[in-house]
C-alpha positions as CSV (number, residue, x, y, z in Angstrom):
1,M,40.6,-38.6,-15.8
2,A,39.2,-39.2,-19.6
3,L,43.7,-39.1,-20.2
4,A,44.5,-41.7,-17.6
5,L,42.1,-44.2,-19.2
6,L,43.5,-43.9,-22.4
7,V,46.6,-45.6,-20.6
8,G,45.0,-48.4,-19.3
9,G,44.7,-47.2,-15.8
10,A,42.3,-45.3,-13.4
11,G,43.1,-42.3,-12.1
12,S,42.4,-38.6,-11.1
13,S,42.9,-34.8,-11.9
14,S,42.8,-31.6,-9.9
15,A,43.5,-28.2,-11.0
16,Q,43.8,-24.7,-9.0
17,T,44.2,-21.4,-9.9
18,R,45.3,-19.0,-7.6
19,D,46.1,-15.8,-9.4
20,A,44.2,-15.2,-12.7
21,S,47.0,-14.9,-14.7
22,A,47.7,-18.5,-15.2
23,A,46.6,-21.5,-15.4
24,A,48.0,-25.4,-15.2
25,S,47.8,-28.1,-17.0
26,I,49.0,-31.9,-17.1
27,A,48.6,-33.7,-20.2
28,V,49.3,-37.5,-20.6
29,S,50.5,-38.8,-24.2
30,P,51.3,-43.3,-23.8
31,R,54.0,-44.4,-25.7
32,D,55.6,-47.5,-26.4
33,D,57.2,-48.1,-23.5
34,G,55.5,-46.2,-20.9
35,L,54.0,-42.4,-20.7
36,T,54.8,-38.4,-21.6
37,L,53.9,-36.4,-19.0
38,I,54.0,-32.3,-20.9
39,G,53.3,-29.7,-17.9
40,K,51.5,-26.6,-19.6
41,A,51.5,-22.9,-18.5
42,H,48.2,-21.0,-19.7
43,A,48.5,-17.5,-20.5
44,L,45.0,-15.9,-19.0
45,T,46.6,-12.4,-19.7
46,N,50.5,-11.3,-19.8
47,A,52.1,-13.8,-17.2
48,E,55.6,-15.2,-16.0
49,G,57.1,-17.1,-13.7
50,Q,58.5,-20.1,-12.6
51,A,57.3,-24.1,-13.5
52,R,58.2,-26.9,-11.8
53,M,56.8,-30.3,-12.3
54,I,57.4,-33.4,-9.5
55,V,56.4,-36.5,-11.0
56,T,56.7,-39.6,-8.6
57,K,56.3,-43.5,-9.4
58,T,55.5,-46.1,-7.1
59,G,55.4,-49.7,-7.5
60,L,57.0,-53.3,-7.6
61,S,60.4,-51.8,-8.4
62,G,59.8,-49.0,-6.0
63,R,59.9,-45.5,-6.0
64,V,61.5,-43.2,-8.6
65,S,60.8,-39.4,-8.4
66,T,61.6,-36.6,-10.5
67,T,61.4,-32.9,-10.7
68,Q,61.5,-30.5,-13.9
69,G,60.7,-26.8,-14.7
70,G,62.2,-23.4,-15.6
71,E,60.8,-20.4,-16.7
72,F,58.2,-19.1,-18.6
73,A,56.9,-15.4,-19.6
74,L,53.7,-15.8,-22.1
75,A,51.2,-12.7,-23.4
76,A,47.6,-13.6,-22.9
77,G,46.3,-16.3,-25.0
78,E,49.3,-18.3,-25.5
79,S,50.5,-21.3,-24.0
80,A,53.5,-23.7,-23.4
81,D,55.1,-27.1,-22.5
82,V,57.1,-25.9,-19.3
83,A,57.8,-29.1,-18.3
84,T,58.3,-32.4,-20.0
85,V,59.0,-36.1,-18.0
86,G,59.1,-39.6,-20.3
87,L,59.1,-43.4,-18.2
88,S,58.6,-46.4,-18.3
89,T,55.4,-48.0,-16.4
90,S,54.7,-51.6,-15.9
91,P,50.9,-52.7,-14.5
92,G,50.6,-51.8,-10.6
93,D,52.7,-48.7,-10.9
94,R,51.0,-45.5,-9.7
95,L,51.9,-42.0,-10.4
96,T,51.3,-38.6,-8.9
97,V,51.8,-35.7,-11.0
98,D,52.3,-32.3,-9.2
99,L,52.4,-28.7,-11.7
100,T,53.1,-25.1,-9.4
101,L,53.2,-22.5,-12.1
102,T,54.3,-19.5,-9.8
103,S,55.8,-15.8,-9.6
104,G,58.0,-14.4,-7.0
105,E,56.3,-15.3,-3.7
106,R,52.7,-15.9,-5.0
107,V,51.1,-19.4,-6.7
108,L,49.2,-18.6,-9.5
109,S,47.9,-22.0,-10.2
110,T,48.7,-25.8,-9.5
111,S,47.4,-29.1,-10.7
112,R,47.7,-32.5,-10.1
113,L,46.9,-35.9,-11.6
114,T,47.6,-39.3,-10.3
115,I,47.0,-42.3,-12.5
116,D,47.3,-46.7,-11.3
117,E,48.2,-48.4,-13.9
């Protein structure tokens, strides 16, 4: 929530780890015309898999959705950026960011961030 407040809005976040090998998190960085959203994977033990970050923005200009991601392989204690999305925002926009880390059919971890500008 503190990250969302830094960019001038209210927001909430949640994370759930389902497998002890990796944890997902979402970082927010303000920029002149909006935000950069960074999906991160943090290895608790050696971990490899796929990351998928879905960003949905709704507001006066309509609805936009994008998906980013890829594969990761990390040793215990390592972290990596697994997805990055930069977008412009306006007052009244609502962002929902969902990051999921999987390995095969197993969900390792999920994280959700909601920001109201």
